[in-house]
N, C-alpha and C positions, 0 to 999 in steps of 0.2 A: 482394259484399254488395249493391251497387247493383242488379245483375242480379236477384238474388233478390227484392229489394224491388219492382223493376219488374214482375217476373212475378207477384208477389203482388197487385199493383194491377191488372194487365192480365187475368190469367186469370179472376177472378171475373166480370168484365164480359163475358167471352166465353161464359159459360154452361158452361164446362168447368172442370175443375180449373185556283345560283350563278355564278367567272369563266366567261364563256360559252365554249362549246366542248364537244367530246366528250372531256373529260378522263379518262373511265374506259373501259377496254377491256372490251367485252362480246363474247360469242361469237355469239349468235344475233340480237341486235337492237341498233339504234342508240339511244343515249340522249344527250340534250343538256340542259345546265343553261341555261335561257333568260334568267336574270336576274342573273347574276354572284354568286349566293349559295353557290357551291361553296366549301367550306373550303379554305384555301390548302394545307394538308398533311393530306389526308383519312387517317384511320386505316383499318386493315384492316376494322374493323367498318363504317365508313361506306361504303367501297368495296364490301364484300360485300353490304351491305343494298341499295345502289343496283343492283348486279348482279342480285340476287334480284328486286327490283322490276321491272326491265326484262325479266327472263326470263318473268315473268307476262304480259307484253304479247305474248308469242309472237313472231310475225314483224313486229309493228307497231313503228313508231318511237315511242319514249317520250320525252316532254319533262318535265323537273322544274323546279320553281322554289321560292322561299321556303325554301331549305334552312337548317336550324339544328340545332346539336348542343348538348345540355346534359347534365349528369350528374345521376343520381338521388342520393339520400342514401346509397345503397349503392355509390356510385362507378361505376355502370354508365352507359355512354353511351346517350343517346336521340337518334335522328335523326328530325326532323320535316320536313315539306314538303308539296308538292302535286305530283301527277303527272297527265299527260294522254297519251292515246294517239291524240289527234286528228291525222290525217295532214297537216292544213293547216300551213303554215309562215308565220307562227307559229301555234301552236294557239289556238283560240278561248278567250277568258277563261273562259267557262262550262264548258269541258270539263275543267278541273282539279279533281281530287279530293284531299282531305287524306289523308296517309299518315303512319305513324309506325313506328318499329322500336326495340326495346330490346335492348341487348347481352345475348346469352345467350338471347334469346327465340326464338320459332318462325319469325320472319321478319317482313317488313313487313305491316302491317295497312292496308288501304285502305278508306275510307268512300266508297262509290259515289255517295252524294249524290243518290239518286233522289227525286223529289218524291212524297210520299205522296198517292195518289189520294183523291178525295172519298169513295169507297166501296171496301171490300175484300171479296173473296170469302173465306169462312171458310178455304179451303185455302191462302190466301196469308199468313195471320197469322204463322205461325212464321218465314217468310222476312223479314217486316218487323221482327219482334222481333230476329232475328239481325243485321240491318243496324244496329239500335240498339245491339247489343252492341259492334259495331265502333266506333261513335261513343263509347261509354262507355270503351273501352280507349284510344282516342286522347285523350280528356279526362284520363284518369288518367296518361297519359304526359306531359301538358302540351303536346300537339300541336294542340289546338283550344281555344278559349276556355272557361273554366269556365261551366257552365250550358248548353253545347251539347247534351249528352245529355238534360238535363231538358227543353229546348225540343222536341227530337225526340220524346221520350217523351210529353209533353203533347199534341203534335199527333197522334201515333199513337193515343193513348187516346181523343181526341175522335172520330177516324174509326171506331175500333173500337166505340164506343157505338152507332153507326148502321150497323154492318157488314151485309153481305149474307150470308145463309145459304142455300146451294143456289139462288142466283139470286134469292132473295126478300129484301126489306128487313125 
């Protein structure tokens, strides 16, 4: 519903319609919980979600931090945290991106946290709207503070008001 409302607001303006260590075994990439936030007895869902998250990193080393697990009202587990593929040891603080996964869902969602540029080419608009959808999903899961999606959407709308079309302002 929030996505629909956001698109209704955006489209008219466009002129168009944890314990440290490598506690989990992975096959292709290494993963480390850098801050001691790994649950003491991770469930199959938590282990599987972290393994799926690391597999997205391809052959890079993935570090995770700020892991937390909570239940939805439907008694499904939600895993939240931050992930970095920065090869530095330890990864730079600015390289971590929020992620979340819900039991029975399609897999972890990662908000890439790219800064919205001062101007956007018309061809890039959908890409930035999709990034916002990831933030919205993370907010609904309880993985980012309430209002995060709104702040992102407000900033994007301000940029889109002054967007470039075919290289022109």
